[in-house]
C-alpha positions in Angstrom: 261.5 69.6 6.8 262.6 72.7 8.8 258.7 73.8 8.3 257.6 70.7 10.1 260.5 70.9 12.8 259.4 74.2 13.9 255.8 73.5 13.5 256.5 70.3 15.7 258.3 72.5 18.6 256.2 75.7 18.7 252.8 74.1 18.5 253.3 71.5 20.7 252.8 73.5 24.2 249.5 74.7 23.1 248.3 71.5 21.6 248.9 70.0 24.8 246.5 72.5 26.8 243.6 70.8 24.2 242.0 67.3 24.8 244.1 64.6 23.2 241.4 62.9 21.1 241.6 63.8 17.3 243.5 66.9 18.0 244.6 67.5 14.5 248.4 68.0 16.1 248.6 64.5 16.6 247.8 63.5 13.1 250.2 66.0 12.1 253.0 64.9 14.0 252.1 60.9 13.2 251.2 61.0 9.3 252.8 64.9 8.0 256.4 64.5 9.8 257.2 61.1 8.6 256.3 61.6 5.3 258.4 64.7 5.4 261.4 62.7 6.3 260.9 60.2 3.7 260.5 63.2 1.0 264.1 64.6 1.9 265.2 61.4 -0.1 267.9 60.3 2.9 265.7 57.9 4.7 265.2 55.0 2.8 261.5 54.0 2.8 261.9 50.3 2.3 264.5 49.7 4.6 263.7 52.5 7.3 260.3 52.8 8.9 259.3 56.3 10.6 256.9 56.2 13.7 256.4 59.5 15.5 254.1 59.6 18.5 252.7 62.6 20.7 251.4 60.0 23.2 249.0 56.9 23.4 245.4 58.2 24.8 247.2 61.1 26.7 249.9 63.7 25.7 253.1 62.5 25.9 255.5 64.2 28.5 258.5 63.7 25.8 257.0 63.5 22.3 259.3 61.4 19.9 260.1 60.7 16.4 261.7 57.6 15.3 264.0 55.8 12.5 263.9 52.3 12.3 266.2 50.0 10.7 263.6 47.4 9.7 266.5 44.8 9.9 267.4 45.7 13.4 264.0 46.6 15.6 260.2 48.4 14.6 259.7 49.3 18.2 261.0 52.1 20.4 261.2 49.3 23.4 264.2 47.7 22.2 267.0 47.8 19.7 269.1 50.5 18.4 267.6 53.6 16.3 267.3 57.3 15.8 265.2 59.0 17.5 264.3 63.0 17.8 263.3 63.9 21.5 261.7 67.2 22.2 262.0 68.3 25.8 259.1 68.8 28.2 258.9 72.6 27.7 259.3 72.1 23.9 262.1 74.4 23.7 264.8 72.1 22.8 264.9 69.2 20.0 267.6 66.3 20.3 268.4 64.2 17.2 270.0 61.5 19.1 270.9 58.0 18.1 269.7 56.3 21.1 268.5 52.9 22.2 265.1 51.1 23.5 265.0 50.6 27.3 261.4 49.3 27.9 262.6 45.5 27.6 265.7 46.0 29.3 263.8 47.5 32.6 261.3 44.9 32.5 264.3 42.3 33.2 266.7 44.4 35.7 266.3 46.7 38.4 266.7 50.9 37.3 270.4 51.0 38.3 271.2 47.6 36.1 269.5 49.1 33.2 271.2 52.4 33.2 274.6 50.7 33.7 274.0 48.3 30.9 272.6 50.9 28.5 275.6 53.1 29.2 278.0 50.1 29.0 276.1 49.4 25.4 276.5 52.9 24.5 280.0 52.9 25.0 280.7 49.6 22.6 278.5 51.2 19.8 280.6 54.3 20.3 283.7 52.1 19.5 282.3 50.4 16.3 281.1 53.4 14.8 282.6 57.0 13.2 281.1 59.8 15.0 280.7 62.5 12.2 280.6 65.1 14.9 278.1 64.6 17.0 278.4 64.9 20.8 279.1 61.7 22.2 277.6 61.7 26.0 274.2 60.9 27.6 274.1 64.7 29.0 270.6 65.6 27.4 268.1 67.6 29.0 264.7 66.9 28.2 263.4 68.8 31.4 262.6 68.4 35.0 260.3 66.3 37.1 260.7 63.4 34.1 259.1 60.0 34.5 261.3 57.0 34.5 260.5 56.6 30.9 262.0 60.2 30.1 264.9 59.7 32.5 265.9 56.7 30.9 265.8 58.2 27.1 268.6 60.5 28.6 270.9 57.7 29.8 270.5 55.5 26.9 271.7 58.6 24.4 274.8 57.4 22.4 275.1 60.6 20.3 273.1 63.6 19.8 272.8 67.1 18.4 270.6 69.7 20.1 268.4 72.0 18.4 266.6 75.2 20.1 263.5 76.6 19.2 264.5 80.0 18.9 267.3 79.2 16.7 266.5 76.0 14.4 269.5 76.0 11.7 268.5 75.8 8.1 266.6 73.3 6.1 270.6 72.3 4.5 272.0 71.8 8.0 269.0 70.1 9.3 269.0 67.5 6.2 272.9 67.1 6.6 272.6 66.4 10.1 270.3 63.8 9.3 272.0 62.3 7.0 274.8 62.1 8.9 272.7 60.0 11.8 271.8 57.7 9.0 275.1 57.0 8.4 275.9 56.1 11.5 273.0 53.8 11.8 274.1 52.3 8.6 277.7 51.8 9.8 276.2 50.3 13.4 273.9 47.8 11.1 277.0 46.8 9.5 278.7 45.7 12.8 275.8 44.1 13.6 276.0 41.9 10.6 279.7 41.2 10.9 278.8 39.8 14.9 275.8 37.7 13.6 277.6 35.0 12.2 275.7 32.8 9.6 276.3 29.0 9.0 276.5 25.5 11.3 276.9 25.6 14.6 277.3 22.2 16.6 274.0 20.8 15.9 272.7 24.5 15.2 272.3 25.9 11.3 271.8 29.7 10.9 270.6 30.4 7.3 269.6 33.7 7.4 268.5 36.4 10.1 265.2 35.2 10.8 265.8 31.5 10.3 267.6 28.6 12.3 267.7 24.8 11.9 268.1 22.9 14.9 268.8 19.4 14.4 267.0 17.3 17.6 268.9 15.0 19.4 267.1 13.2 22.3 267.9 15.8 25.0 265.9 18.0 23.0 262.5 16.1 23.8 263.5 15.1 27.1 264.5 18.4 28.7 261.9 20.7 26.7 264.7 23.1 25.3 268.4 23.2 23.6 271.8 24.7 24.4 272.6 27.3 21.6 276.0 27.8 20.8 277.5 31.3 22.2 278.1 32.6 18.7 274.6 32.4 17.8 273.1 33.4 20.9 272.1 37.0 18.9 269.2 34.7 17.2 267.6 34.7 20.3 268.2 38.0 21.1 270.5 36.6 24.2 273.8 38.0 23.1 273.9 40.6 25.7 272.5 38.8 28.9 273.9 38.3 31.9 274.7 35.1 34.1 271.6 33.7 35.8 269.3 36.2 33.7 266.7 34.9 31.3 264.0 36.9 29.1 260.6 35.4 27.8 259.6 33.9 24.4 257.0 33.5 22.8 256.8 30.0 20.4 254.1 29.7 18.2 253.6 25.6 17.3 250.6 24.6 14.8 249.0 28.3 15.3 249.1 27.8 19.0 251.5 30.0 21.2 253.3 28.5 24.1 255.6 30.1 26.9 259.4 29.9 26.5 262.4 31.5 27.8 265.9 32.1 26.6 268.6 32.4 29.7 272.1 31.9 30.6 273.3 29.0 33.0 276.5 29.0 34.7 277.7 25.7 35.8 281.2 24.6 34.9 280.8 27.1 31.7 278.7 29.6 30.8 275.8 28.4 28.5 273.0 29.9 26.6 269.9 27.7 26.6 266.3 28.0 25.0 263.7 26.2 26.8 259.6 25.9 26.8 257.1 24.7 29.0 256.0 20.9 29.0 252.7 21.7 27.0 254.7 22.5 24.0 256.9 19.4 24.7 254.2 17.0 24.6 253.0 18.4 21.5 255.8 17.5 19.6 256.9 14.5 21.6 256.1 12.2 18.7 259.0 13.3 16.7 261.4 11.9 19.5 261.5 8.7 17.5 262.0 10.1 14.2 265.4 9.4 12.8 266.4 12.4 12.0 264.1 15.5 13.1 264.3 18.6 12.7 263.1 22.0 14.4 263.0 25.1 12.0 262.8 28.3 14.0 261.4 31.7 12.3 261.6 34.9 13.9 258.6 36.6 13.6 259.2 39.6 15.8 261.2 40.5 18.7 260.5 37.7 21.0 258.2 35.7 18.8 259.2 32.5 16.9 257.5 29.7 15.0 258.7 26.5 15.5 258.2 23.8 12.6 259.0 20.4 13.3 260.2 17.7 10.1 261.6 14.7 9.7 264.5 13.7 7.7 265.9 17.2 5.8 262.8 18.3 3.7 262.4 21.2 5.4 265.9 22.7 5.4 266.4 21.8 1.7 263.4 24.1 0.6 265.0 27.1 2.8 268.3 26.8 1.9 267.0 26.4 -1.8 265.0 29.7 -1.8 268.1 31.0 0.1 270.2 30.2 -2.8 267.8 31.3 -5.3 267.5 35.0 -3.5 271.4 34.7 -3.5 271.8 34.7 -7.1 269.1 37.2 -8.2 270.9 39.6 -5.6 274.3 38.7 -7.1 273.0 39.8 -10.2 272.1 43.2 -9.1 268.3 43.1 -8.6 266.8 43.6 -5.1 263.3 42.6 -4.5 261.7 43.5 -1.1 260.7 41.4 1.9 259.6 37.5 1.2 258.9 38.6 -2.8 260.7 35.5 -3.9 259.1 33.3 -1.3 255.7 34.5 -2.5 256.7 34.2 -6.0 257.5 30.4 -5.8 254.4 29.6 -3.0 252.3 31.3 -6.2 253.8 29.3 -8.7 253.4 26.3 -7.1 249.9 26.6 -6.3 248.6 27.6 -9.0 251.1 27.8 -12.7 249.4 31.4 -13.6 250.7 34.4 -11.9 250.5 38.2 -12.8 253.1 40.7 -12.0 251.9 43.9 -11.8 253.4 47.2 -10.8 255.1 50.4 -12.3 257.2 50.1 -15.3 260.8 49.4 -14.8 260.5 47.5 -11.5 261.5 44.5 -12.6 258.9 42.5 -13.2 260.0 41.1 -16.2 263.6 40.3 -15.1 262.1 38.7 -12.2 260.9 35.9 -14.2 264.1 35.2 -16.1 266.3 35.5 -12.9 263.9 33.2 -11.4 264.1 30.5 -14.3 268.1 31.0 -14.4 268.4 30.3 -10.8 266.6 27.1 -10.9 267.8 25.8 -14.3 264.8 26.3 -16.1 264.0 27.0 -19.4 262.7 30.1 -19.9 261.0 32.5 -23.0 259.4 35.9 -22.6 256.7 36.7 -25.3 255.9 40.1 -25.9 252.1 41.0 -26.4 250.8 42.7 -29.7 247.6 45.3 -29.3 246.2 43.4 -32.3 245.9 40.3 -30.6 242.3 39.0 -30.5 242.3 35.2 -30.1 244.1 32.1 -29.3 245.5 31.8 -32.6 248.1 34.5 -32.1 249.3 32.1 -29.3 248.9 28.6 -30.8 248.9 28.7 -34.0 246.5 28.9 -37.3 246.0 28.3 -41.0 247.0 30.5 -44.0 245.3 30.6 -47.2 247.0 27.8 -48.5 246.3 25.2 -45.6 249.7 25.5 -44.4 249.8 25.8 -40.5 251.7 28.9 -38.9 252.8 27.9 -35.4 251.8 30.5 -32.8 254.7 32.2 -30.6 254.5 29.8 -28.0 253.6 26.6 -29.3 257.2 25.3 -30.2 258.3 26.5 -26.7 255.1 24.4 -25.2 256.1 21.4 -27.5 259.7 21.3 -26.2 258.3 21.7 -22.5 256.0 18.3 -23.4 259.0 16.7 -24.6 261.1 17.3 -21.2 258.8 16.6 -18.7 261.3 16.7 -15.8 262.2 20.4 -16.4 260.2 23.5 -15.5 259.7 25.7 -18.2 258.1 29.3 -17.3 256.7 31.2 -20.2 256.7 34.7 -19.9 253.7 37.1 -21.3 255.2 40.6 -21.2 252.9 43.5 -20.9 250.3 41.1 -21.3 247.1 43.6 -21.1 248.3 45.6 -24.1 245.6 43.3 -25.4 242.3 42.0 -24.0 243.5 39.1 -22.0 240.4 37.4 -22.0 240.3 37.0 -25.8 243.9 35.8 -26.7 243.8 33.6 -23.7 240.5 32.2 -23.7 241.3 28.6 -24.4 244.3 28.7 -21.5 242.0 30.0 -18.8 239.9 27.1 -19.7 242.2 24.3 -20.4 243.8 25.3 -17.0 240.8 24.5 -14.7 240.8 21.0 -16.2 243.6 19.9 -14.6 243.7 16.5 -12.9 245.7 13.5 -11.5 246.4 10.7 -13.9 248.5 7.7 -12.8 250.9 10.3 -10.7 250.7 13.1 -13.3 249.0 16.1 -14.5 247.0 16.3 -17.1 244.5 18.5 -18.8 242.0 18.8 -21.8 243.7 19.8 -25.3 245.1 23.0 -25.4 246.0 22.5 -29.5 243.9 19.9 -31.0 244.5 17.5 -34.2 241.9 19.7 -36.3 243.9 22.9 -35.5 246.5 21.6 -38.2 244.0 20.9 -41.0 245.4 19.1 -43.5 249.3 20.0 -42.7 250.3 16.3 -41.8 253.7 17.2 -41.4 253.1 20.1 -38.7 250.8 17.5 -37.1 253.7 15.2 -36.9 255.9 17.9 -35.4 253.5 19.6 -32.9 251.0 16.9 -32.2 248.0 17.1 -30.0 249.0 19.3 -26.6 247.3 19.7 -23.5 248.7 22.3 -20.8 252.3 20.3 -19.6 252.3 19.9 -15.8 255.9 21.8 -16.3 254.7 24.7 -17.5 254.4 28.1 -15.7 253.1 31.2 -17.1 253.8 34.6 -15.8 252.2 37.7 -17.6 253.7 41.2 -16.5 251.1 44.2 -16.7 251.3 47.7 -16.4 248.2 49.3 -15.4 247.9 52.7 -17.4 245.7 54.4 -19.8 247.7 52.3 -22.6 245.9 48.8 -21.1 243.1 46.5 -20.6 241.8 46.1 -17.1 241.2 42.4 -16.0 237.9 40.7 -15.5 237.1 38.6 -12.7 237.5 35.5 -15.0 241.3 36.3 -15.3 241.7 37.4 -11.9 240.0 34.4 -10.2 242.7 32.3 -11.9 246.0 33.7 -10.9 247.7 35.0 -8.0 248.4 38.8 -8.7 251.5 40.3 -7.2 251.7 43.9 -6.9 255.1 45.5 -7.4 255.5 48.9 -5.6 259.1 48.8 -3.8 261.7 50.7 -5.6 265.4 51.2 -4.4 267.1 53.3 -6.6 270.2 53.3 -4.7 272.7 51.0 -6.1 273.8 48.0 -4.0 277.5 48.1 -4.0 279.1 44.8 -2.8 282.2 43.2 -3.1 283.0 41.4 -6.4 282.6 38.0 -5.5 280.6 35.7 -7.8 276.9 34.8 -6.7 276.0 31.1 -5.9 275.9 29.1 -9.2 272.2 28.3 -10.8 270.7 25.5 -9.3 269.1 22.2 -11.7 266.1 21.6 -10.1 263.5 19.1 -11.6 259.9 19.9 -12.0 259.0 18.5 -8.5 260.0 21.8 -6.8 257.4 23.8 -8.4 255.2 21.1 -9.4 251.7 21.3 -7.3 250.8 18.9 -4.7 246.8 19.8 -4.5 244.3 20.3 -7.3 241.0 19.6 -5.8 240.0 20.1 -2.1 238.3 17.1 -1.4 241.7 15.2 -2.7 243.5 16.7 0.5 244.5 13.7 2.7 242.3 13.0 6.1 245.5 14.7 8.2 245.2 18.1 6.5 240.9 18.1 7.1 241.4 20.0 10.3 243.6 22.5 8.8 241.8 23.3 5.7 238.7 23.8 7.9 240.3 26.4 9.8 241.6 28.1 6.9 238.3 27.8 5.5 236.4 29.4 8.4 239.0 32.4 8.4 237.8 33.1 4.4 234.3 32.4 5.3 234.5 35.5 7.7 236.0 37.5 4.7 233.8 36.4 2.3 230.3 37.2 4.3 232.0 41.1 4.4 232.1 40.9 0.8 229.0 39.5 0.1 227.4 43.1 1.6 228.7 44.3 -1.9 228.2 41.9 -3.8 232.4 41.0 -4.1 232.2 37.4 -2.9 234.5 34.9 -3.7 233.5 31.4 -5.2 235.4 28.2 -4.6 238.2 28.4 -7.3 239.1 31.2 -5.4 238.9 29.3 -1.8 240.3 26.4 -2.9 243.4 28.3 -4.2 244.1 30.2 -1.0 243.8 27.1 0.5 246.6 25.3 -1.6 248.9 28.3 -0.9 248.7 28.0 2.6 249.1 24.2 2.4 252.3 24.6 0.6 253.6 27.2 2.6 253.2 25.2 5.9 254.6 22.0 4.0 257.6 24.3 3.4 257.7 25.7 6.5 258.5 29.5 4.5 256.1 31.8 6.7 253.8 32.2 8.8 250.0 31.1 8.2 248.9 34.8 8.8 251.8 36.1 6.4 250.7 33.5 3.9 247.0 34.4 4.1 248.0 38.2 3.8 249.9 37.5 0.7 246.2 35.6 -0.8 244.1 38.5 0.4 246.3 41.0 -1.4 246.7 38.5 -4.6 243.3 36.6 -4.6 240.3 39.1 -3.0 241.8 42.6 -3.4 242.0 42.9 -6.8 238.3 41.8 -7.4 237.3 45.2 -5.8 236.2 48.4 -7.5 233.3 50.8 -7.5 231.7 53.9 -6.2 228.7 52.8 -4.0 228.3 53.6 -0.3 228.1 49.9 0.2 231.6 49.6 -1.0 232.9 52.3 1.3 231.2 50.0 4.0 232.7 47.0 2.8 236.2 48.2 2.7 235.8 49.5 6.6 234.6 46.2 7.5 237.4 44.4 5.8 239.9 46.5 7.4 238.8 45.7 10.9 239.5 42.2 9.7 242.8 42.7 8.8 244.1 45.4 11.1 242.5 42.7 13.7 240.9 45.0 16.4 240.4 48.4 14.8 237.2 50.4 15.7 238.0 53.9 15.1 236.3 54.7 11.8 233.1 56.5 10.6 231.7 56.0 7.1 229.9 59.0 7.1 233.2 60.9 7.4 235.8 61.9 4.7 239.1 61.2 6.5 238.7 57.3 7.2 241.7 56.6 5.4 243.7 59.0 7.1 242.4 57.0 10.7 243.6 53.5 9.0 246.9 54.8 8.1 247.5 56.3 11.3 246.0 53.2 13.3 248.5 51.2 11.1 251.8 53.4 11.8 250.6 52.9 15.5 249.8 49.6 16.0 252.1 46.9 16.8 249.5 43.9 16.0 247.7 44.4 12.8 246.9 40.7 11.4 247.1 41.1 8.0 249.4 44.5 7.5 249.6 44.5 4.1 246.3 43.8 3.0 245.5 46.2 6.0 247.2 49.2 4.4 246.3 48.4 0.9 242.7 48.7 1.9 243.8 52.0 3.5 245.1 53.2 0.3 242.2 51.9 -1.6 239.4 53.8 0.9 241.8 57.0 0.6 241.0 56.7 -3.3 237.6 56.3 -2.8 237.2 59.3 -0.7 239.6 61.8 -3.0 237.8 60.2 -6.3 234.4 58.8 -5.6 235.5 55.7 -7.1 238.3 52.9 -6.1 239.8 49.9 -7.2 243.1 47.8 -6.2 245.0 49.2 -9.3 246.0 52.5 -7.7 
């Protein structure tokens, strides 16, 4: 860490005398310094985002290195964060606890902005313990600063100064960073105490990103709603002054609409969110619904998705998933981001999910805890390396003609006998044997699913002929298809001891990759978590089996999804990696299920499906594959053009773009593609399984 700090301070003046474009110093700051901070082990990568900048297009007067708590902000323009600020002459580096000023300055005069920042700094100082930093806003970044540089100084809450001729030892630098991260953690906890969850008048806050409004007539008549003061934080209005407002973007049915949140003063101080009439017209037909609800999902700073629903189906689904997450968390397991939501949607879209990743990351435990949380039956079966056909799963006849049931047959029989209860079967380390061999019957039968009198039926998995002359076994187990309440989850480790997957397997499953590991214990209070639910199979049963069975009301939405997939498929076709109708249909079903439940935005849902249905199929070493990865990255990144296929550092530019850009269309997929490109450039070969 000290070496990178020294290089940052010592080489910056010389670098600024050189052209900005493609300067190696910029790459060092944006890439090497964040990596060095992460490598200290002080800044937890899953919780914090590190971003560094020496400018955008031109050299910045004040280069900076930010540490963002992802739950608070991921932008230097607003929120509170840790930031190293390098003075204009590069002689002083300040480790600061600071606050964003750009958004605030857009709403207020310079004088008022500074006053608000000073007030907030005092408030923060009163909320957290100061472990020995200077508590003032008197850092000196130099003379003739831009307004932004001056506001950096004014927004400082705590700081520690380092001089280029006297940079402390490694241990002291790390200790300062550790103390500042502790300050940040205490501040985050104070916010959670302020951010109240629960029911407030006609509003209900489910979590930090989801709020439900139970709509009355005024909601539609006046294109807006009052917001109780206790939950003004949800719309970033808790610090607004009277008669002030800030702009919002509201996304409804994949279109953006302008809105505002403001403070009105009549007889009393009121917080109000409102939107333009064009959105009001789109949702007007819900005004006559007996019980309409509006779900607001926070996507990013100032951007919210609105989902309208009749009755309370939307609320029930969100609350159910939230309770599942709370149950799992109470058992001591932490899963990143929307992994639980993704797991739910994957099971609902197709009852076959593969969980892949590093050994010991909680793959097997996820299936078990999820089953417990919803009241499902659960069975884990350890796959043996010598399995070579389906008899190991379903059964076989011995030399005396007696039927020997396989590892999963009794469990499937039980599922058939209890059709209203979900059954989750875990094939642990499923690729210790060749999946295409021992699971071939299952892979074929699952594709025969169809509707029959309101139920999902299939061809037979276990036919009467399998029992031979063993009538007792036939009477006990009988002819069995794939039950509509059975969900198969396979866990896999990709290493030298396992077999790779064929496209036949990958095309039939959602492959969820586990990369996130948090080794720090999450010590909480000793209160017990929520009780497990007792859900029927309706919670997981798919609504869609064939694309041509979708109702007319969904044709427009389906066509829009397919158009996006067709653009991606055209890119894949260049390297003969294009997908077929099965993959298309299952991606569409995932997105439709998500839209119906309102769990995430359509872009997020497509991002997960690109990761799970398209990228796992890609592998090779050809020049066409590299070109295809570049084009895929452009599609995922949204507006990326800065690559050269003939260079050997394309992945560096890709990762650098992801760190700098705030508007990446499919961020998870884009990051995965960049890592696949990095492996291609290092090894001459790449695949999804890094």
